[in-house]
C-alpha atoms as a printed R data frame, in Angstrom:
    type eleno elety resid chain resno       x       y       z
1   ATOM     1    CA   MET     A     1  31.772  -1.873  19.765
2   ATOM     2    CA   ASN     A     2  30.973  -4.781  16.852
3   ATOM     3    CA   ARG     A     3  30.822  -2.357  13.697
4   ATOM     4    CA   ASN     A     4  29.178  -5.341  12.041
5   ATOM     5    CA   LEU     A     5  25.497  -6.368  12.621
6   ATOM     6    CA   LYS     A     6  23.131  -8.741  11.724
7   ATOM     7    CA   THR     A     7  19.153  -7.944  12.131
8   ATOM     8    CA   SER     A     8  15.983  -8.518  10.691
9   ATOM     9    CA   ALA     A     9  14.025  -5.572   9.073
10  ATOM    10    CA   LEU     A    10  11.000  -4.270   6.903
11  ATOM    11    CA   ILE     A    11  11.729  -2.081   4.132
12  ATOM    12    CA   LEU     A    12   9.472   0.948   4.726
13  ATOM    13    CA   LYS     A    13  10.837   3.548   2.060
14  ATOM    14    CA   ASN     A    14  13.514   3.468  -0.766
15  ATOM    15    CA   TYR     A    15  15.510   6.768  -2.295
16  ATOM    16    CA   ARG     A    16  18.258   7.757  -4.105
17  ATOM    17    CA   VAL     A    17  21.852   8.402  -2.669
18  ATOM    18    CA   GLY     A    18  23.639  10.083  -5.814
19  ATOM    19    CA   GLU     A    19  23.134   8.208  -9.070
20  ATOM    20    CA   TYR     A    20  23.595   4.440  -8.206
21  ATOM    21    CA   HIS     A    21  23.296   4.075  -4.975
22  ATOM    22    CA   LYS     A    22  20.169   3.176  -2.903
23  ATOM    23    CA   GLY     A    23  18.975   4.885   0.253
24  ATOM    24    CA   THR     A    24  16.453   2.401   2.457
25  ATOM    25    CA   VAL     A    25  14.532   3.396   5.470
26  ATOM    26    CA   LEU     A    26  14.278   0.093   7.626
27  ATOM    27    CA   LEU     A    27  11.931  -0.815  10.420
28  ATOM    28    CA   THR     A    28  14.072  -3.450  12.580
29  ATOM    29    CA   LYS     A    29  13.209  -5.453  15.546
30  ATOM    30    CA   ASP     A    30  16.144  -4.496  17.578
31  ATOM    31    CA   LEU     A    31  17.525  -0.874  16.010
32  ATOM    32    CA   GLY     A    32  14.287   0.874  15.475
33  ATOM    33    CA   ILE     A    33  13.830   2.788  12.525
34  ATOM    34    CA   ILE     A    34  17.250   3.466  10.749
35  ATOM    35    CA   ASN     A    35  18.417   4.475   7.222
36  ATOM    36    CA   ALA     A    36  20.540   2.175   5.618
37  ATOM    37    CA   VAL     A    37  22.480   2.744   1.752
38  ATOM    38    CA   ALA     A    38  23.248  -0.528  -0.382
39  ATOM    39    CA   TYR     A    39  25.857   1.035  -2.501
40  ATOM    40    CA   GLY     A    40  25.657   0.634  -6.382
41  ATOM    41    CA   GLY     A    41  21.844  -0.567  -5.552
42  ATOM    42    CA   TYR     A    42  20.381   1.192  -8.482
43  ATOM    43    CA   LYS     A    43  23.091  -0.432 -11.005
44  ATOM    44    CA   THR     A    44  21.753  -2.923 -13.593
45  ATOM    45    CA   ARG     A    45  23.896  -5.998 -12.216
46  ATOM    46    CA   SER     A    46  23.788  -4.980  -8.325
47  ATOM    47    CA   LYS     A    47  22.940  -7.714  -6.166
48  ATOM    48    CA   LEU     A    48  21.353  -5.424  -3.541
49  ATOM    49    CA   GLY     A    49  19.382  -3.823  -5.844
50  ATOM    50    CA   SER     A    50  16.429  -6.118  -6.614
51  ATOM    51    CA   LYS     A    51  16.715  -7.643  -2.827
52  ATOM    52    CA   THR     A    52  16.142  -3.962  -1.109
53  ATOM    53    CA   GLU     A    53  12.974  -3.598  -2.733
54  ATOM    54    CA   VAL     A    54  10.078  -1.626  -0.776
55  ATOM    55    CA   PHE     A    55   8.023  -3.861   1.290
56  ATOM    56    CA   ASN     A    56  10.703  -6.533   1.569
57  ATOM    57    CA   TYR     A    57  11.386  -8.397   5.024
58  ATOM    58    CA   LEU     A    58  14.775  -9.316   4.841
59  ATOM    59    CA   ARG     A    59  17.702 -10.358   7.237
60  ATOM    60    CA   LEU     A    60  20.270  -7.673   6.685
61  ATOM    61    CA   TYR     A    61  23.952  -7.281   7.436
62  ATOM    62    CA   LEU     A    62  25.247  -3.891   7.928
63  ATOM    63    CA   TYR     A    63  28.528  -2.146   8.468
64  ATOM    64    CA   HIS     A    64  27.669   0.562  10.913
65  ATOM    65    CA   ASP     A    65  30.128   3.493  11.420
66  ATOM    66    CA   PRO     A    66  29.732   4.666  14.692
67  ATOM    67    CA   VAL     A    67  31.761   8.039  14.040
68  ATOM    68    CA   LYS     A    68  29.003   8.971  11.205
69  ATOM    69    CA   ASN     A    69  26.592   7.040  12.971
70  ATOM    70    CA   THR     A    70  25.618   5.429   9.074
71  ATOM    71    CA   TYR     A    71  24.717   1.982   8.012
72  ATOM    72    CA   LYS     A    72  25.998   0.343   5.245
73  ATOM    73    CA   ILE     A    73  24.076  -2.716   3.998
74  ATOM    74    CA   THR     A    74  26.619  -5.568   2.782
75  ATOM    75    CA   ASP     A    75  24.315  -8.738   2.451
76  ATOM    76    CA   THR     A    76  20.956  -9.770   2.358
77  ATOM    77    CA   GLU     A    77  18.886 -12.965   2.966
78  ATOM    78    CA   ASN     A    78  15.374 -12.679   1.687
79  ATOM    79    CA   VAL     A    79  12.774 -14.230   4.234
80  ATOM    80    CA   GLU     A    80   9.320 -12.501   2.976
81  ATOM    81    CA   ILE     A    81   9.024 -11.022  -0.590
82  ATOM    82    CA   TYR     A    82   5.483  -9.544  -0.649
83  ATOM    83    CA   GLU     A    83   5.512  -9.471  -4.690
84  ATOM    84    CA   ASN     A    84   1.805  -9.103  -5.261
85  ATOM    85    CA   ILE     A    85   1.755  -5.966  -3.309
86  ATOM    86    CA   ARG     A    86   3.955  -4.135  -5.864
87  ATOM    87    CA   ASN     A    87   1.501  -5.618  -8.550
88  ATOM    88    CA   ASP     A    88  -1.526  -3.843  -7.540
89  ATOM    89    CA   LEU     A    89  -2.241   0.053  -7.249
90  ATOM    90    CA   LYS     A    90  -4.594  -0.461  -4.400
91  ATOM    91    CA   SER     A    91  -2.125  -2.877  -2.488
92  ATOM    92    CA   ILE     A    92   0.729  -0.218  -3.004
93  ATOM    93    CA   MET     A    93  -1.509   2.704  -1.553
94  ATOM    94    CA   THR     A    94  -2.685   0.625   1.539
95  ATOM    95    CA   ALA     A    95   0.951  -0.699   2.271
96  ATOM    96    CA   THR     A    96   2.727   2.590   1.915
97  ATOM    97    CA   LEU     A    97  -0.362   4.061   4.076
98  ATOM    98    CA   CYS     A    98   0.810   1.774   6.878
99  ATOM    99    CA   CYS     A    99   4.599   2.793   6.138
100 ATOM   100    CA   GLU     A   100   3.917   6.488   6.668
101 ATOM   101    CA   ILE     A   101   1.776   5.975   9.913
102 ATOM   102    CA   VAL     A   102   4.989   3.779  11.301
103 ATOM   103    CA   LEU     A   103   7.390   6.252  10.211
104 ATOM   104    CA   LYS     A   104   5.454   9.375  11.423
105 ATOM   105    CA   THR     A   105   5.048   7.839  14.671
106 ATOM   106    CA   TYR     A   106   8.765   6.510  15.195
107 ATOM   107    CA   GLY     A   107   7.943   2.576  14.884
108 ATOM   108    CA   GLY     A   108   5.627   2.559  18.069
109 ATOM   109    CA   GLY     A   109   7.532   4.919  20.355
110 ATOM   110    CA   GLY     A   110  10.082   1.926  20.999
111 ATOM   111    CA   GLU     A   111   7.889  -1.296  20.732
112 ATOM   112    CA   TYR     A   112   9.760  -2.384  17.488
113 ATOM   113    CA   SER     A   113   9.550  -5.606  17.823
114 ATOM   114    CA   GLY     A   114   5.522  -5.702  18.168
115 ATOM   115    CA   THR     A   115   5.343  -3.088  15.447
116 ATOM   116    CA   LEU     A   116   7.410  -4.869  13.128
117 ATOM   117    CA   SER     A   117   5.560  -8.530  13.770
118 ATOM   118    CA   LEU     A   118   1.994  -6.649  12.805
119 ATOM   119    CA   MET     A   119   3.404  -5.268   9.902
120 ATOM   120    CA   ARG     A   120   4.565  -8.426   8.604
121 ATOM   121    CA   THR     A   121   1.273 -10.156   9.540
122 ATOM   122    CA   ALA     A   122  -0.743  -7.032   7.741
123 ATOM   123    CA   PHE     A   123   1.388  -7.134   4.632
124 ATOM   124    CA   SER     A   124   0.705 -10.877   4.562
125 ATOM   125    CA   GLY     A   125  -2.817  -9.607   4.443
126 ATOM   126    CA   PHE     A   126  -2.199  -7.444   1.651
127 ATOM   127    CA   ASN     A   127  -0.367  -9.842  -0.162
128 ATOM   128    CA   ALA     A   128  -2.943 -12.398  -0.815
129 ATOM   129    CA   GLY     A   129  -4.610 -10.331  -3.619
130 ATOM   130    CA   GLU     A   130  -8.032 -10.032  -2.390
131 ATOM   131    CA   ARG     A   131  -9.921  -6.734  -2.220
132 ATOM   132    CA   ASP     A   132 -11.925  -7.886   1.121
133 ATOM   133    CA   SER     A   133  -8.944  -9.078   2.709
134 ATOM   134    CA   LEU     A   134  -7.069  -6.424   1.974
135 ATOM   135    CA   ASP     A   135  -9.694  -3.717   3.493
136 ATOM   136    CA   ARG     A   136  -9.770  -6.197   6.698
137 ATOM   137    CA   SER     A   137  -6.313  -6.686   7.004
138 ATOM   138    CA   LEU     A   138  -5.989  -2.502   6.679
139 ATOM   139    CA   ILE     A   139  -8.807  -2.129   9.447
140 ATOM   140    CA   GLN     A   140  -6.630  -4.599  11.770
141 ATOM   141    CA   PHE     A   141  -3.497  -2.951  11.239
142 ATOM   142    CA   LEU     A   142  -4.775   0.210  12.293
143 ATOM   143    CA   TRP     A   143  -6.845  -0.932  15.259
144 ATOM   144    CA   ARG     A   144  -3.912  -2.948  16.640
145 ATOM   145    CA   TYR     A   145  -1.388  -0.028  16.161
146 ATOM   146    CA   ALA     A   146  -3.520   2.313  17.653
147 ATOM   147    CA   GLY     A   147  -3.195  -0.085  20.902
148 ATOM   148    CA   ILE     A   148   0.379  -0.464  20.389
149 ATOM   149    CA   LEU     A   149   1.221   3.411  20.103
150 ATOM   150    CA   GLY     A   150  -1.148   3.403  23.734
151 ATOM   151    CA   PHE     A   151  -4.575   4.137  22.597
152 ATOM   152    CA   ARG     A   152  -6.588   1.449  23.628
153 ATOM   153    CA   PHE     A   153 -10.053   2.667  23.472
154 ATOM   154    CA   ASN     A   154 -12.839   1.655  25.299
155 ATOM   155    CA   LEU     A   155 -15.930   0.607  23.145
156 ATOM   156    CA   THR     A   156 -18.369  -0.085  25.869
157 ATOM   157    CA   GLU     A   157 -18.390   2.882  28.118
158 ATOM   158    CA   CYS     A   158 -18.811   6.586  27.281
159 ATOM   159    CA   SER     A   159 -15.623   8.194  28.134
160 ATOM   160    CA   GLN     A   160 -17.377  11.403  29.175
161 ATOM   161    CA   CYS     A   161 -20.332  10.497  31.008
162 ATOM   162    CA   GLY     A   162 -19.243   7.076  32.206
163 ATOM   163    CA   ASN     A   163 -22.272   5.377  31.328
164 ATOM   164    CA   ALA     A   164 -22.335   2.145  29.510
165 ATOM   165    CA   ILE     A   165 -23.120   2.118  26.009
166 ATOM   166    CA   LYS     A   166 -25.617  -0.512  25.398
167 ATOM   167    CA   PRO     A   167 -25.136  -3.343  22.345
168 ATOM   168    CA   GLY     A   168 -27.282  -1.817  19.196
169 ATOM   169    CA   GLU     A   169 -26.563   1.466  20.408
170 ATOM   170    CA   ASN     A   170 -24.334   3.877  18.371
171 ATOM   171    CA   CYS     A   171 -20.940   4.514  19.465
172 ATOM   172    CA   ILE     A   172 -19.510   7.810  18.468
173 ATOM   173    CA   PHE     A   173 -15.962   9.221  18.121
174 ATOM   174    CA   SER     A   174 -15.491  12.499  19.898
175 ATOM   175    CA   ALA     A   175 -13.128  14.827  17.699
176 ATOM   176    CA   GLY     A   176 -12.792  16.612  21.121
177 ATOM   177    CA   ASP     A   177 -11.920  13.909  23.317
178 ATOM   178    CA   GLU     A   178 -10.054  11.585  20.781
179 ATOM   179    CA   ASN     A   179 -12.524   8.767  22.240
180 ATOM   180    CA   PHE     A   180 -15.505   7.150  22.199
181 ATOM   181    CA   ILE     A   181 -18.493   8.338  23.831
182 ATOM   182    CA   CYS     A   182 -22.217   7.639  23.955
183 ATOM   183    CA   SER     A   183 -24.916   9.354  21.615
184 ATOM   184    CA   ARG     A   184 -26.209  11.595  24.500
185 ATOM   185    CA   CYS     A   185 -22.837  13.080  24.873
186 ATOM   186    CA   ALA     A   186 -22.410  13.535  21.160
187 ATOM   187    CA   VAL     A   187 -22.115  16.985  19.003
188 ATOM   188    CA   PRO     A   188 -22.832  17.484  15.158
189 ATOM   189    CA   ALA     A   189 -19.109  17.406  14.548
190 ATOM   190    CA   ASP     A   190 -18.425  13.864  15.959
191 ATOM   191    CA   ILE     A   191 -18.238  10.647  14.032
192 ATOM   192    CA   THR     A   192 -20.622   8.018  14.191
193 ATOM   193    CA   LEU     A   193 -19.655   4.190  14.812
194 ATOM   194    CA   PRO     A   194 -22.779   1.922  13.753
195 ATOM   195    CA   PRO     A   195 -23.639  -1.227  15.945
196 ATOM   196    CA   GLY     A   196 -22.214  -3.436  13.641
197 ATOM   197    CA   CYS     A   197 -18.975  -1.823  13.279
198 ATOM   198    CA   ARG     A   198 -18.548  -1.752  17.092
199 ATOM   199    CA   THR     A   199 -19.414  -5.288  17.500
200 ATOM   200    CA   TYR     A   200 -16.904  -6.497  14.508
201 ATOM   201    CA   LEU     A   201 -14.144  -4.803  16.807
202 ATOM   202    CA   LEU     A   202 -15.049  -6.304  20.135
203 ATOM   203    CA   HIS     A   203 -15.323  -9.369  18.606
204 ATOM   204    CA   THR     A   204 -11.965  -9.315  16.711
205 ATOM   205    CA   ASP     A   205  -9.888  -8.278  19.510
206 ATOM   206    CA   SER     A   206 -10.180 -11.422  21.174
207 ATOM   207    CA   LEU     A   207  -8.850 -13.398  17.975
208 ATOM   208    CA   ASP     A   208  -5.231 -13.190  16.448
209 ATOM   209    CA   PHE     A   209  -5.024 -11.420  13.145
210 ATOM   210    CA   PHE     A   210  -5.282 -13.998  10.732
211 ATOM   211    CA   GLN     A   211  -8.490 -15.320  12.635
212 ATOM   212    CA   SER     A   212  -9.955 -11.715  12.505
213 ATOM   213    CA   LEU     A   213  -9.958 -11.669   8.414
214 ATOM   214    CA   ARG     A   214 -12.360 -14.337   8.561
215 ATOM   215    CA   VAL     A   215 -14.812 -12.112  10.435
216 ATOM   216    CA   GLY     A   216 -17.007 -10.574   7.655
217 ATOM   217    CA   LEU     A   217 -18.331  -6.890   7.611
218 ATOM   218    CA   PRO     A   218 -20.914  -5.494   5.223
219 ATOM   219    CA   GLY     A   219 -19.612  -3.825   2.213
220 ATOM   220    CA   GLN     A   220 -20.459  -0.112   3.657
221 ATOM   221    CA   SER     A   221 -19.917  -0.391   7.131
222 ATOM   222    CA   GLN     A   222 -16.347  -1.935   6.183
223 ATOM   223    CA   LYS     A   223 -16.118   0.909   3.816
224 ATOM   224    CA   ASP     A   224 -17.150   3.624   7.039
225 ATOM   225    CA   LEU     A   225 -15.014   1.886   9.884
226 ATOM   226    CA   LYS     A   226 -11.692   1.552   7.314
227 ATOM   227    CA   ALA     A   227 -12.643   5.718   6.569
228 ATOM   228    CA   LEU     A   228 -12.854   6.332  10.608
229 ATOM   229    CA   LEU     A   229  -9.600   4.163  11.710
230 ATOM   230    CA   ILE     A   230  -7.527   6.171   9.281
231 ATOM   231    CA   HIS     A   231  -9.191   9.749  10.556
232 ATOM   232    CA   ILE     A   232  -7.974   8.162  14.166
233 ATOM   233    CA   LEU     A   233  -4.555   7.572  13.327
234 ATOM   234    CA   LYS     A   234  -4.481  11.235  11.468
235 ATOM   235    CA   SER     A   235  -5.309  12.378  14.698
236 ATOM   236    CA   ILE     A   236  -2.945  10.640  16.705
237 ATOM   237    CA   VAL     A   237   0.174  11.639  14.644
238 ATOM   238    CA   GLU     A   238  -1.165  15.344  14.312
239 ATOM   239    CA   THR     A   239  -0.547  15.785  10.677
240 ATOM   240    CA   ASP     A   240  -1.851  14.935   7.331
241 ATOM   241    CA   LEU     A   241  -0.911  11.853   5.906
242 ATOM   242    CA   ASN     A   242   0.362  12.132   2.458
243 ATOM   243    CA   THR     A   243  -0.598   8.751   1.143
244 ATOM   244    CA   VAL     A   244  -4.340   9.664   2.046
245 ATOM   245    CA   THR     A   245  -4.077  13.290   0.501
246 ATOM   246    CA   ALA     A   246  -2.108  11.742  -2.996
247 ATOM   247    CA   GLY     A   247  -4.022   8.427  -3.465
248 ATOM   248    CA   GLY     A   248  -7.141   8.421  -1.169
249 ATOM   249    CA   GLU     A   249  -9.238   6.974  -3.612
250 ATOM   250    CA   PHE     A   250  -7.665   3.822  -3.818
251 ATOM   251    CA   LEU     A   251  -7.905   3.313  -0.534
């Protein structure tokens, strides 16, 4: 087995290993989610230190110890450095939320290449530094990542009674079914998706990610849709989202 590997990866998380070594949690296109250590990464003059910052997308050279099943970063090539994300607290929290969701769903259950591609595209939207682009990028990431996880919601037909949900009619997210239903089947605990938000999702489904960012939503509708999608992903991961708990006011 070849112990020297080369892969592309997005850095989802950093942590300390001892005093000077930098641990990284990586989403790779071919190995999935792995931990790799940049030895001496927290030393002032380390050549790997700045390159292995969270949110960077890199080509990595790794040494794999098959006995311990550990990875060591031996060299890197920068591909995309999303510097603007790290300069803004709202952008940091938004990107961190995406990383947390991907970690808690094991990188998409085997769809690593698709998840990595979606993350890179979303991070480019976050990096643009525009508030509307940031929020719409998060909405598109959450909606499309739910699809990668196998949750392809039908917004035109009630999942309970099977009747069509007509244009202009409220679409309801049922907490019990974890799917969309018509207003006739709803109970008070369910969450309403206004017609404009449903139209937006149906329209942007046929667009690529960057095309979808040019489709506008009124401010309150954008806020409501973002909150609903965060709620849906929280239901999918079946646990609290620490980013929302700790800094939800910035999302």
